[in-house]
C-alpha positions in Angstrom: 13.3 -11.1 15.6 13.4 -8.0 17.7 10.3 -6.0 18.4 9.3 -3.1 16.1 10.6 0.2 17.5 8.3 2.7 19.1 9.0 6.1 17.6 9.5 9.0 19.9 10.5 12.6 19.5 14.2 13.6 19.8 14.8 14.8 23.3 16.5 18.1 24.1 19.6 16.2 25.2 19.8 14.3 21.9 19.4 17.6 19.9 22.2 19.1 22.0 24.3 16.0 21.3 23.6 16.4 17.6 24.8 20.0 17.6 27.9 19.0 19.6 28.7 16.3 17.0 28.4 18.9 14.2 30.7 21.3 16.1 33.1 18.4 16.7 33.1 17.6 13.0 34.1 21.2 12.2 36.8 20.9 14.9 38.2 17.7 13.3 38.3 19.4 9.9 40.1 22.5 11.2 42.7 20.4 13.1 43.5 17.8 10.4 43.1 19.6 7.0 45.8 21.6 5.3 45.0 25.3 5.2 44.4 25.6 1.5 41.9 22.7 1.5 40.3 24.1 4.6 39.8 27.6 3.1 38.7 26.3 -0.3 36.5 23.6 1.1 34.8 25.9 3.6 34.0 28.4 0.9 32.5 25.8 -1.4 30.5 24.2 1.5 29.0 27.6 2.4 28.1 28.2 -1.2 26.5 24.8 -1.4 24.5 25.4 1.7 23.3 28.8 0.2 22.3 27.1 -3.0 20.5 24.2 -1.2 18.7 26.8 1.1 17.4 28.8 -1.9 16.3 25.6 -3.6 14.4 24.4 -0.6 12.8 27.7 -0.1 11.7 27.9 -3.7 10.1 24.5 -3.6 8.7 24.3 0.0 7.5 27.9 0.3 6.5 28.2 -3.4 8.3 31.5 -3.9 7.5 32.4 -7.5 10.6 34.5 -8.2 12.7 31.5 -7.2 10.7 28.8 -8.8 12.6 29.3 -12.1 15.4 27.4 -10.6 13.4 24.2 -11.4 14.3 24.8 -15.1 18.1 25.2 -14.7 20.0 22.9 -17.1 21.8 20.0 -15.4 25.2 21.2 -16.8 24.9 24.4 -14.8 24.4 22.3 -11.6 27.6 20.4 -12.3 29.8 23.2 -13.8 28.9 26.1 -11.5 30.8 24.6 -8.5 33.8 23.6 -10.7 34.0 27.1 -12.2 33.7 28.8 -8.9 36.4 26.6 -7.4 38.9 27.5 -10.1 38.0 31.2 -9.7 38.5 30.9 -6.0 41.9 29.2 -6.5 43.0 31.9 -9.0 41.9 34.9 -6.8 43.5 33.6 -3.6 46.5 32.1 -5.5 46.1 28.7 -3.8 48.5 25.9 -4.8 47.2 22.3 -4.4 49.2 19.2 -5.1 47.6 16.2 -6.8 47.3 14.5 -3.4 45.5 17.5 -2.0 43.2 17.6 -5.0 42.2 14.0 -4.4 41.5 14.7 -0.7 39.6 17.9 -1.5 37.3 16.3 -4.1 36.6 13.2 -1.8 36.0 15.5 1.1 33.6 17.8 -0.7 31.6 14.9 -2.2 31.4 13.3 1.3 30.2 16.5 2.8 27.8 17.2 -0.1 26.2 13.8 0.1 26.2 13.3 3.9 26.6 16.5 5.9 24.1 18.5 3.8 21.7 15.5 4.1 21.8 15.4 7.9 20.3 18.8 8.6 17.6 18.2 6.0 16.8 14.7 7.4 16.7 16.1 11.0 14.4 18.9 9.9 12.1 16.5 8.2 12.0 14.2 11.3 11.1 17.1 13.6 8.5 18.5 11.1 6.8 15.1 10.8 6.7 14.7 14.6 5.0 18.0 15.0 2.3 17.3 12.6 -0.9 16.1 14.2 -3.6 15.2 11.7 -6.9 13.7 12.8 -8.4 11.6 10.0 -12.0 10.6 10.3 -12.7 9.4 6.7 -10.2 6.6 6.2 -10.0 5.5 2.5 -10.2 2.0 1.2 -6.8 0.2 1.0 -5.7 -3.0 -0.6 -2.5 -4.6 0.7 -0.8 -6.7 -2.0 1.7 -9.4 -1.1 3.5 -10.9 -4.1 5.1 -14.2 -3.1 7.4 -16.5 -4.9 8.9 -19.4 -3.0 8.3 -17.7 0.4 7.6 -20.8 2.4 8.3 -20.2 6.1 7.9 -16.4 5.7 4.5 -15.6 4.1 2.6 -16.9 7.1 4.4 -14.5 9.5 3.9 -11.7 7.0 0.1 -12.4 6.9 -0.1 -12.6 10.7 1.4 -9.1 11.0 -1.1 -7.8 8.4 -4.0 -9.3 10.4 -2.8 -7.3 13.4 -2.9 -4.0 11.4 -5.0 -1.2 13.1 -7.3 -0.1 10.3 -11.1 -0.2 9.7 -11.7 -3.8 8.7 -14.4 -3.0 6.2 -11.9 -0.7 4.3 -8.9 -3.1 4.3 -8.4 -5.8 1.7 -5.5 -8.1 2.0 -4.5 -10.1 -1.1 -1.6 -12.6 -1.4 -0.5 -13.4 -4.9 1.3 -16.7 -5.3 3.4 -16.2 -8.4 3.8 -19.8 -9.4 5.8 -20.9 -6.4 7.4 -24.4 -6.5 7.4 -24.8 -2.7 4.5 -24.7 -0.2 4.0 -21.0 -0.3 0.4 -21.3 -1.5 -0.5 -23.9 1.1 1.0 -21.8 3.9 -0.9 -18.7 2.8 -4.1 -20.7 2.2 -4.3 -21.4 6.0 -5.4 -17.8 6.5 -8.3 -17.7 4.0 -10.7 -18.2 6.8 -9.4 -14.9 8.3 -10.6 -13.0 5.3 -7.3 -13.0 3.4 -7.7 -13.5 -0.4 -5.1 -15.9 -1.9 -4.6 -15.7 -5.6 -2.6 -18.1 -7.7 -1.0 -17.6 -11.1 1.8 -18.8 -13.4 5.2 -17.4 -12.6 5.9 -14.3 -14.6 7.8 -12.0 -12.2 7.1 -9.7 -9.3 5.7 -6.9 -11.5 3.2 -9.3 -13.1 2.0 -10.5 -9.7 1.5 -6.9 -8.5 -0.4 -6.0 -11.6 -2.5 -9.2 -11.3 -3.5 -8.2 -7.8 -4.3 -4.6 -8.7 -6.6 -5.7 -11.5 -8.7 -7.6 -8.8 -9.3 -4.7 -6.4 -11.2 -1.5 -6.5 -9.6 0.1 -3.4 -8.5 3.7 -3.6 -4.9 2.9 -2.4 -2.5 0.1 -2.9 0.0 -0.9 -0.2 2.7 -3.3 -1.5 4.5 -5.5 1.0 7.2 -8.2 0.4 6.3 -11.6 1.7 9.4 -11.8 3.8 8.6 -8.5 5.6 6.7 -7.8 8.9 4.8 -4.6 9.3 4.0 -2.5 12.3 0.4 -2.4 13.4 0.1 1.4 12.6 2.0 1.2 9.3 -1.0 1.6 7.0 -2.5 4.5 9.0 0.8 6.3 9.0 1.1 5.9 5.2 -2.4 7.4 4.8 -1.6 10.2 7.3 1.6 11.2 5.4 -0.3 11.1 2.1 -3.1 13.4 3.5 -0.5 16.0 4.9 1.6 16.1 1.8 1.4 18.3 -1.3 0.5 16.6 -4.6 1.5 13.1 -3.5 1.6 10.1 -5.8 3.1 7.6 -3.5 4.5 7.2 0.1 7.6 5.2 1.0 7.7 3.3 4.3 10.6 3.1 6.7 12.5 -0.1 6.3 14.5 -1.7 9.1 16.6 -4.8 9.3 14.9 -7.6 11.1 17.8 -10.0 11.5 20.6 -7.6 12.7 22.2 -10.4 14.7 25.5 -11.1 12.9 28.5 -9.2 11.5 27.3 -8.9 7.9 23.6 -8.2 8.8 24.6 -5.5 11.3 26.7 -3.7 8.7 23.6 -3.7 6.4 21.5 -2.4 9.3 23.9 0.6 9.5 23.8 0.9 5.7 20.0 1.0 5.7 20.1 3.9 8.3 22.8 6.0 6.7 22.5 5.1 3.0 18.8 4.6 2.6 16.5 6.0 5.3 18.5 9.2 5.9 18.4 10.1 2.2 14.7 9.3 2.0 14.0 11.7 4.9 16.0 14.5 3.3 14.6 14.0 -0.2 11.1 13.8 1.3 11.4 17.5 2.0 11.2 18.0 -1.8 8.8 15.1 -2.5 11.7 13.4 -4.4 12.1 10.1 -2.7 14.0 8.0 -5.2 12.5 4.6 -4.6 9.2 3.4 -3.0 10.5 0.1 -1.5 8.8 -3.1 -2.3 8.7 -4.2 1.3 6.5 -1.2 2.3 5.1 1.4 0.0 1.7 3.0 -0.8 0.4 4.2 -4.2 -2.7 5.9 -5.6 -4.2 3.0 -7.5 -5.8 5.2 -10.2 -2.5 6.9 -10.8 -0.6 3.6 -11.2 -3.3 2.4 -13.6 -2.9 5.5 -15.7 0.8 4.9 -15.9 0.2 1.4 -17.1 1.0 -0.5 -13.8 4.3 -2.0 -12.9 6.7 -2.5 -15.8 8.8 -5.6 -16.6 11.4 -3.5 -18.5 13.8 -3.6 -15.5 14.5 -5.9 -12.6 13.8 -3.1 -10.1 10.1 -2.5 -10.8 9.8 -0.3 -7.7 12.4 2.2 -8.8 11.0 2.2 -12.4 7.5 3.0 -11.2 8.8 5.6 -8.8 10.5 7.6 -11.6 7.4 7.3 -13.7 5.3 8.9 -11.0 7.8 11.7 -10.5 8.0 12.3 -14.2 4.2 12.8 -14.2 4.6 15.8 -11.9 3.6 14.1 -8.7 5.6 14.0 -5.5 6.8 11.0 -3.4 7.3 11.3 0.3 8.7 9.2 3.2 6.8 8.2 6.3 9.3 7.5 9.0 6.5 6.2 11.3 5.3 3.6 8.9 7.7 0.8 9.8 8.4 -2.6 8.2 11.2 -5.0 9.0 12.8 -7.1 6.4 15.3 -9.9 6.3 18.6 -9.1 4.7 21.2 -11.6 3.3 23.4 -13.2 6.0 26.2 -14.4 3.7 28.5 -12.5 1.3 27.4 -14.6 -1.7 23.7 -13.9 -1.0 24.4 -10.2 -0.5 26.2 -10.2 -3.8 23.1 -11.8 -5.5 20.8 -9.3 -4.0 22.9 -6.2 -4.8 23.8 -7.2 -8.4 20.1 -7.3 -9.1 19.6 -4.0 -7.5 22.5 -2.3 -9.3 21.6 -3.8 -12.7 18.0 -2.7 -12.2 19.1 0.8 -11.2 21.2 1.2 -14.3 18.4 -0.2 -16.5 16.0 2.3 -15.0 18.4 5.3 -15.4 18.9 4.4 -19.1 15.1 3.9 -19.6 14.4 7.4 -18.2 17.4 9.1 -19.6 15.2 12.1 -20.7 15.2 13.4 -17.1 18.9 14.2 -17.6 18.3 16.2 -20.8 14.9 17.8 -20.5 14.5 20.8 -18.1 10.7 20.4 -18.3 11.0 17.8 -15.6 11.8 20.6 -13.1 13.3 19.6 -9.8 13.4 16.0 -11.1 16.0 17.3 -13.6 17.7 19.8 -11.3 18.0 17.7 -8.1 17.3 14.0 -8.8 19.3 13.7 -12.0 22.5 15.1 -10.5 22.0 13.0 -7.4 21.7 9.8 -9.5 24.9 10.7 -11.5 26.7 11.5 -8.2 25.7 8.4 -6.4 25.9 5.9 -9.3 28.9 7.3 -11.3 31.0 10.0 -9.7 31.3 8.8 -6.1 32.0 5.1 -7.0 34.4 6.2 -9.7 36.2 8.4 -7.2 36.3 5.5 -4.8 38.4 3.5 -7.3 40.7 6.5 -7.7 41.2 6.9 -4.0 41.8 3.1 -3.6 44.5 3.4 -6.2 45.9 6.4 -4.4 46.0 4.5 -1.1 47.9 1.6 -2.8 50.3 4.2 -4.3 50.9 5.8 -0.8 51.6 2.3 0.6 54.3 1.6 -2.0 55.8 5.1 -1.9 56.2 4.9 1.9 53.8 7.7 2.7 52.5 5.7 5.7 52.0 8.7 8.0 50.0 10.7 5.4 47.9 7.6 4.6 47.1 7.0 8.3 46.1 10.7 8.6 43.9 10.5 5.6 42.1 7.3 6.9 41.7 8.8 10.3 40.1 12.0 8.9 37.5 10.2 6.8 36.8 7.6 9.5 36.2 10.2 12.1 33.9 12.1 9.8 32.0 8.9 9.1 31.8 8.0 12.8 30.3 11.5 13.4 27.8 11.2 10.6 26.7 7.6 11.6 26.2 8.8 15.2 23.9 11.6 14.1 22.0 9.3 11.7 21.4 6.6 14.3 20.2 9.3 16.8 17.7 10.6 14.2 16.5 7.1 13.4 16.3 6.3 17.1 18.1 3.0 16.5 20.9 0.9 18.1 23.8 3.2 18.8 26.2 0.2 19.0 25.9 0.0 15.2 28.3 3.0 15.0 31.3 0.6 15.6 30.8 -0.6 12.0 31.2 2.9 10.6 34.9 2.4 9.6 33.9 -0.4 7.3 31.8 2.0 5.3 35.0 3.8 4.5 37.3 0.9 3.9 36.1 -2.6 3.0 32.3 -2.7 2.7 32.2 0.4 0.4 34.7 -1.1 -2.0 32.8 -4.3 -2.1 29.6 -2.5 -3.1 31.5 -0.3 -5.6 32.8 -3.4 -7.4 29.3 -4.9 -7.6 28.0 -1.6 -9.0 30.7 -1.6 -11.6 30.0 -5.1 -12.7 26.2 -4.5 -12.7 26.8 -1.5 -15.0 28.9 -3.4 -17.4 26.4 -6.3 -17.4 23.6 -3.9 -18.5 25.8 -2.2 -21.2 27.3 -5.4 -22.6 24.5 -8.0 -22.2 21.0 -8.0 -23.8 19.5 -9.9 -20.8 20.4 -11.7 -17.6 18.6 -13.9 -15.1 17.0 -12.7 -11.9 19.4 -13.2 -9.0 17.8 -14.0 -5.7 19.3 -14.2 -2.2 18.7 -17.5 -0.5 16.1 -17.3 2.3 17.8 -18.0 5.6 15.1 -20.2 7.2 14.7 -22.2 4.0 18.4 -22.8 3.9 18.5 -23.9 7.5 15.6 -26.3 7.0 17.3 -27.8 4.0 20.6 -28.2 5.9 18.8 -29.7 8.9 17.0 -32.2 6.6 20.2 -33.1 4.8 22.0 -33.8 8.1 19.2 -36.0 9.3 19.3 -38.0 6.1 23.0 -38.5 6.5 
């Protein structure tokens, strides 16, 4: 396992490189795109930037005359760009073929979900680095570690918790063995002499284990950590620091990194965590709208969670479910980039499928459970920003991905090879540029950028298919079993034992 990264500020050279990459992206667009698409796309992008800027100002600066934007119906958010696009086409008498329409829509969605995220994420990174908050009265914190069949992992997790830099008298560490069938409890029990509390209960799911632990602590804050994760020594302090410097916080999401980025499939996931998870959390943190407080590192106000009713078992993604509940209550959720945890990701395609099908099923369950945020403008920016983002990321972009895949197949059979290559080159270059920026902001391994083309062709389609299946499962089935990726060390131990027996 590689060492946890030491976070440093972006240097002047890196900032200049970031600006150069953005300018390069514009150059690529100008050179490769047909003129009608370039003109129309540029106008819509400028309009989007203006709308985003007004939105950010209204929320961050609390400008009262702009704050009414929080009650804009969601249909306006979706229909306004469409109406303006058709007006622009009519006024300038632009003629677009079906192929150009496909390219335009894909490009605009790509730019809307990535290139508008980059400046926001960079701004949040610089803002967080400039904040220096001295905390003298540290609050009481209970670290909860739910564990089910985590033999070979829970010990390493506890050792990282014992190294946490936090006042000992204010830190309570509780491991909850949720009816494990292996030696998880015995492995954790070895640390009871170090002041770790080890609880044992019948298996009833992760949400039940977390609630069980919360009922047995009076600490002001709860920090939840997965038993296969390792946390940085300053993680808890950084979570508290972000909480104290934020407006109306209800929870803080930690920064998750891939611990086992040592193979083809795990390194692709390492890049995905950077560009698809952490970057979006940084950007949404500006508005206090982080979508998910991850189970491997997240902090909650214990009283607030108790008022909500604790973790719910209604979905298989209890962290996403609780996060939406907190946002619906009017509280904000932020991201702490300096609170770092490393987690193991699946190292086989089958295990990755098992993990993601659970994630996607749970996401769909949670969206359906909280469907009122899509209809009720009383939820403010949760309705205006988060609801469109969820529809965009879970429905529109994956759906468009299938359309583009079909269009690529059609181009192959119709002999439009040159156009196809140009299209793939365009989106691959844009993705390479975006990934480079994201990795610089995250201060991570720049060699991961070589996997960027797979996020355009290959890996993306793999995830889109799983999302489609997960959605159909939720719609068509009443229930389904928890799918769990096999732990790498446990599998290796089993294989080694089997080989010795043979």
